N, C-alpha and C positions, 0 to 999 in steps of 0.2 A: 504494500500500500504506500503510495507516494504522498508526501506532505501536500496539503491542498490549500492554496492561497484563496483568499476571499471566500471564506467558508459560508458566509451568509447566503450565497447563491443557491446552495443546496437546499436551504430552507424554503426556496421558492416552490418546491414540489408540495410541501405542506401548505404554504400560503396560497397556492393556486386554488385549492379547494375552497377556501374562504372567499377568495376574490371572485371566483366563478359564481358563487351563490349569494353574494352580498350586493344588495341594491345600492345604486350610486347616490341617491338623493337623500337629503336630510329627512329624518323621520321615517325612512323606508328601508331600514337595514334588514337584511335577510340573514338569519342564522343558519348554521349548517350543523345538523345533528341527527342522530338516528331517530329521535322522537318526532322529527318533522317529516311529514310525508310529501309526496309529489303535489298533492292538492294545495297544501299550505305554501310550498315554495312558489307554485304557479300563481296563487292568489296574491302573494307578496310582490311578485314581479309585476303583476297587473297593477297593483297600487302604485308601484314605482313608476310605471309607464304613465298612469293617469296624472301623477304629480308632475312628471316631465312635461306632458302636453298641456298642463294648466299654467306652466311657468315660462313666459317668453324669455326671461333671462337665462334659464337653464337651457332652453332650446338653442340659444346662441353658442353654447359650448359643445363642441364635437364630442368631447370625452363623456359628457353626460348621456348622450345617445348610446355610445358604445357600452357604458357601464350597465345601463338598463337592458340592453340586448344580451349582455353577459349574464344578467340575472335570469333571463329566460333559458339561456344555455345551461344554467345550473340545474334546472329541472331534468334535462336530458342526461347530464353527467351523473347526478345523484340517483336518479330513478329511470334508467334507460328503457325499462319495459313497462312503464306506467302508461295509462291512457291519456296523460297530459302532455306527452312528449311531442306529438304532432302539432298540438295547439301552440306549444312553446316555440317550436321551430318556425311555425307560420308567423307568430308575433315577432320573433327575432328577425326574420327576413324582412318584415314590414318596417321595423325600426331602422335597419341598415339601408333599406331602399329609400325611406324618407330622408335619412341623414345624407345619403349620397346626393339626392336632389338638392337639398338645402346647401350643402357645402361644395357641390360640384366635384366630389371625390370619387374617382373611378375605383379606388381600392375598397371603398364601402359598398359600391355597387357589386363588386366581386364577392364580398362577404354575403351580401343579400342573396345572390344567385347560389352560393354554396349552401346557405340555409335551406332554400327551397329545394335544392337538389337532394340534400340529406333527408328532407321530409319525404319526398317522392320515392327515394330509394329505400329508406329504412322503414317507412310506414305506408306501404302501397295501398292499403284499404282505407286510409284516412279520408274524411270528407273534404280535406283541404288540398288533395293532390292536384285536381284539375286547376284550381286557382294558383297553386304553386308553380305548375308547369307554364301557365300563361304568364306569370310574373317573370319566369326565366326567359321566355320568348321576348318579353318587353325589355328586359335588362340587356340581353345579348344584342337585340336589334338596336337599342338606343345607346346608353352610356358605355357599354363594353365594346360596341362596334365589331361584333363577331357574328357575321351573317350565317356561317355554316352551323355554329352552335345553336343559333336561334331556330334554324330550320329543323335541326335534330330534336330540340325541345318540342317543337310543334308536332313532329311525327310521333313523339311519345304521347303527347296530348291526344292526338288522333286515335292512337291505340287505346288509350285509357278511357276516353269519353268522345266517341266519334260524332255524337249529335249534340254536344253541349254548347252552351253560349260561349265559354272560354275559347273553344276551338274556332268558332266563327270570328271572334275578335282577333285571335292570333293570325288567322288567314288574311283578314283585312289589313292587319298591321304589316304583314310581310309582303303583300302584293304578289299574288301568284304569278303574274306575268313576268316577274323578274327572273332572268336566267339562273338556273341552278349552278352552283360552283362545281368545279371538277371534282369527281370522287377521289377519296384518299385510299391508300393501300389498306389502312385500318381506320375505321371510323374514329373521328376525334372524340375525346371524352365528352360524355353527356352529363357527367355527375358533378363537375366542378367548373367554376368560372376561371377565366384567364386573369393573370395578375396584372397589376397596374404597370403600364409601359412608360409612364411619364417620369419614372424615377431616374436618377443619374445612372448612366451605363457603368457596369463594372469592368475594370480594366481586363481582368482575366475571367472568362466564364468558368463556371463550376464544371469539373470533369466527372463523368461516370467512369471510374477507374477499374473496377473489378466487380464480378458477380460470383458469389460463393453459394453453394447449396449443399444441403444434407438431406438425403432421400430415405424415407422409410416406406413401410408397406402401404400406408394410407395417409401419411402425414409428411409434408415436405416443408423445410424452412429454407427460404432464399434470402440472402443478404446482399444488398446492392451497395457497394462502397463508393462514396463520393468524396471529392476534394474539399467540400464545404457544404453549407446549407444551400438547398435549392428548392425553389417552388416546384411542387409536383402535383399532378392530378392522376387519378386512377379510374379504371373502369373495368367492367366485366362483360364479356360477350359470349354468345352461344353459337353452336354449329360451325366448328367444334368448340367446346368450352375453352375459354382462355381469359386470362387476366392481364391487363396491361397498365403500365405506368409511364407517364410522360413527364420528363424533367425539363421544365421550361427554361429556355436560354442556355442549356447545358451543352457541352461538347463531349465527344468520345475520347477516352484515353488512348494513347498510341498503342499500348500493349493489350487492349481489351479485345477478346474474341467477339466475333459477330454471331456465332452460332454455337450452342451448347447442346448437342444431342445427348439424351439421357435414356437409359434402358432400365426395365424392371421396376417401374414406378408409375403412379397415376400422373406424375409430371413427365411429359414426353420430350419437351424441347424448351430451351430458352433462346429467344431471338433478340438481338440488339441492333439498333441502327438509327441514324439521323433521320428526322422527320420534320421538314419545314424548320421551325424555330425551336425545335426541341429534340431530345434524345428519347426514343421509345424503347422500352423493355417489354417484351411480350412473353408470357408464360403459357405454353400450350399443355392442355391436360386431356386425359381420357375421361375424367370426372372431377367435378368440383362440388363439395358440399358446404364448405365454410371457408372464408378468407378473413384473416385478421392482419392488421398492419400497424407497426409502430416505428418510431424513429429513435435512434440513439446518437448522441453527439460526440465529437472529438475522439476518435475520427468519426466523421459523420457517415451514418449508414441507415438504410431503410431495411427493416426486418419484416419479411412476409411469411406468415404461416398459412399453409393451404392444406385443408383436409378433404380427402376424396372418399369415394365409396371403398370400404375395405375389401380386399380380395376374398372371393368365395372360398369357403373352407369345406373340404370333403368331410363327410361324416366319419368319425373314428370307429372303424369296425371292431376295434379291440377294446372299446370303452366298456367297463364292467357294467352289467345289467343284472337285476334280480327281479323276482316276482313282486317284491315290495317296492320296486321303483328306485332303489338306491343306486347311486352312481358316484362318480368322482366328486369329492367335496361334500358328500352327504355323511352325516354322523353314522358310525357303526351301529349295528342293531343293538338296541337297549340303551344307547347313550342319548342324553338330552343335549341339544345344541346350546352353546353358550349364549346368554342373552346380552345384547348390547347395553352399555351403560350410557345414560343421558349426559350431555354436556351441561354446562352451567345454564344454558338457555333452552334445555329440553333435548329432544331427539332430532339431530340434524338429518338432512336428507340421506347422507351416507349410512347413518344408523338405521333409518327407516327402511332402506332398501337392502339392508344386510350386507353392505360392502365390507370387505376385509382387506388385510395386508398380506401379500405373498411376495411381491417383488419390491425391493428398495434400491433407489439410486443414491449412492454416496458421491458427493462432489468435493474433492480436495481443492480448495481455492488456489488461484494464481497458477504459477508453473512456467517453465521455460524462461523466456527473457523477462518475464514479470515475476520478480521474487516476492512481491508483497512487502509487508513491513519487515524490518530487520533490526537486530541489535548485535553488533560485532559480526561474528560468523554465523549467528543464529538467524535463519531466514524463514519467514512464514511459509513459503511454498514447501519447504522440506518438513517442517513440523506437521503441517496438516496432511501431507501425503502419508507420513509415517502413521499418524493417528488413524487416518482413514483406512489404511491397510489392516490395522488391528481391529477396527470396527467391522470391516468386511469379514475377517476370519471369525470373529465372535458371532456375528449374525448368521454366517453360513453354518456354524456349529449348532445354532439354535433352529436351523431348518428353513431360514429365509433364503430366497434367491436375491443375490446382490449384484448390482452393476455399478462399476466405477466410471465416472466421466474421464478420469485419467488414472493410470496405474504406474506412471513414470514421470520423470521431470520433463514435461512438454507443455507448451502453451495451448490452451483451449479457449477460444473466444467466449465471452460471456453469453452471447446469443446462441452458441452451440450447446451449451450445457443443459438448458431446459429442453432443447430439441432431443438430446440424448435420452433424457428422462421420459419425454412424451413418446418417443419412438420405441422405447423399451417396454412401454405399457406399464410403467412404474405406478405403484400405489402410493408411495411417498417419496419425497425428494429432500435430502438433507445435505446442505452445503456447509462445509467446515472451514473456519477461518480463525486466525489469531488477531488480536486487537492491538491497538496502539493509541496513545493520547499525548498531547503536548504536556499535560501534567503527569510527571513521571511517577507520582504516587497513586495514580488511578490503577485499580486492579479489580479482578473478579470475573464472574461468568455471566453471560447473558445470551438470550435466544430471541431471534426476530422472525416475524412473518410479514408478508407483503401487505402493506397499507401505508397510509400517510404518516410521515415522521411526526411524533407528538412532543419532541423535546429537542433542544439544541444538541444534546449528546447523541441522540439517535441520528440526527441529521449529519453529524460529524462522522459517525461510523459509516453511514450510507455513502458519504462523499468519498471516503477512503476506499471502500470496497468497490464502488462504481468506477473509481479512478478518474473518470472523465466528467463527473457531474458538475465540476466547477466551470465547465465551458458550456453549460446548457443555456439555451436561449429562451426568451419568453415565448416565442412562437412554437417551441417544442413542447410547452407545458400541456396544452389540451390533450394531445394524443397520449403522452405518458400518463397523465392524470386519469384518462379514461381506462387505460390498461390496468392501473392500480385499483381504481374504484370498482371496476367490473371483474376483478379477479374472482372466479367462480368457486373458489375453495376456501374462502376466508374463514368460515366457521370452523372447518376441520383443521385448517392451518393454525388457527388460534389454539385449538385444543391440543394439537400435536406439539406446538411450542410450549404450552404450559406443562405438558407431561414430560417433555424433554428437559426443560429447565429444572423441574422438581427432581428428576433422576440425577441430573448433573450435580446439583448442590448437595443432595443427600450423599451421593457416591464420592464426591471430591471434597466438599466442604464439611460434610457431616451433619448439617442442619439447615432446614429451609430458612431459619431466622438468622443465619450467618450474615455478618455485615458485608461480606463480599458477594452475596447473592444480588446481582444487579437486575434480575427479573426478566419478564417477557416484555418486548418492545416491538414497535412497528416502524418500518421505513421502506422507502421505494428502491429496493435493490434490483438492479438490472438483471442479475443472474436468476431471479425468481420470476421475472416477467415472462408470461406465456406458458408457465408450468400448468399442466392440466390435472394436477393432483395436489394433495396437501403438501406444502413446501415450507421449509424453515431454513434459517441460516444461524449457525451456532458460532459464538466467539468463545474460544476455549481458554482465554487468558490474555494478559497484556505483555507483549514482548518489550514494550517501553518501560515496564516496571522491573527493576533489577531482581527483586525476589521471585516474581513470576517467571521471568526469563530464565533464571537459574533452575526453577522447577521444570520448565518446559524442555530443558535439555535432558532430563532423566527418563529412563525407560519406565521406572516405577510410576511416575506421574502420568506419562502417556498411556500406560496400561489402564490406570484408574480412569482417565478421561474416556478412553475407548469403551471400557466396560460400562460406564455410566451412560454413554450415548446409546449403546446397544440395549441397555435396560430400558431407557426411555422409549425406544422404538418398540420393544416387546410389550411394554405396558400399554402403549397407545394401541397396538394391534389387539391386545387382549380386551381393551375397553370397547372395541367394535364388535365383540362377541365372536371373534375368530376361534375355531377349535384350537385349544392349546392345553398343555399340561405343565404342571409345576414339578420341577426336579427336586431332588433331596436338598439341594443347596438353596432352594427358594427362587431360582431363576426360571424364566419362562421358556419352554421349548415348543417347537412346532410339530404338528402331526405330518 
């Protein structure tokens, strides 16, 4: 872990949540908390908008319009599946549209078109779709000056509502007698607006430098490496299924391949090439079920996760069958299945469905040219690899299947680690790290799960482990924030973190009340982004503390840490109701 200057930037991840859902106007503050639902956030955003539209002085401030629009976006960020999201996006689009007209700002018109595009794409059954598509036509035809995109929006409108009033208005606006523009090799994106062109030209365009990919049976992760931040738009097409990304104003790196044939996956090919004023990357698939995208800065890259239909599996003719219907995974005759234990908030979905833990991915942090934090000859990458190997052996002896993201001193990108866990079909993901602090007296054990950082200390740890978080831009925040807030295993990750921390402090410190028990915390760790299972990050001690550094050098202490981590995993598995038996020494073993 490298020293991180300007630490306050990492707190932006936490601050972004509050900024997104806080109304801009006096007397209209919007709180952010679990007790508030989508309806309350939406109502508060409406009150903020009403206050704005009643105040001529506020209307003269461009920032006031933006802050109220962001209040509506807070509904979508906090409650992406609620029935208020389409209303919020429609209102957000209207605010940006009106502000664009008032201030003559093309960038605000682009934001408006984006809001309407997200509404139509994300909530296709909404009552607002036809109006949103018409507004897209109007924006592209008018302030954005993009006739091709305007016509594409009109075609979508015709498909959605061929007899509606909005389509007639759009056709009248576009003037059907006007000649069609020449067709493009791939349709230009219909989901995002073009960026503002009146900004000062950049001396050197952003380069698309490399494309990396990791292919699994039904899940693929593609990472597009760029020389710096670039505006991009994305789209999805059928016949055959493909996903494409346009990097606006970008150029191709000299060493970049133009074609990446791939075999044995639902991802069949990656194509790259210049396309008018942009570089287009096209991903060809045999099937596409779900696509998620997020950005990571410094070095800047776009991470794309694509899930396709899993390959058909032949029936296992050798699977045991009995007249009683018992098979693999069923309890032996006469045994009662273990009952899942509720979490602090009741029975989670995993516990209701009877999910268990069979396969564990252990992730030793850092590696290769990235040593992590260090103290003299003691390097984080070596400590955590050694502890992880001990954990692997301990878990294997207990009957777990264990996968390591690395088993030697090699560099594994952060974005590849969660992919390995996803592709392995892992039930839990445990990333192991060693800590450091500017205060050399800081010491102790702590466990994290993915969520917003709630303290300066948690933000500092996230900054070091992310290594690049100090270079994050404000424009990166919404997508990273959405990834964190929409992490679909928060409840089980929280429970796993609590169980792991309890096992660590009992096994290493001897008591949960020990003063060096630093507890369970949350932060926006990049390594946990995209993990499709309960996932935690453990800090096994402070290399920056002389006493703990001395302990971390010893086999005895590393054995104690590894055994405690294994105990935590076994306890968590047992809490899910997995078939397990207790050995004479009190440890948990698997059937």
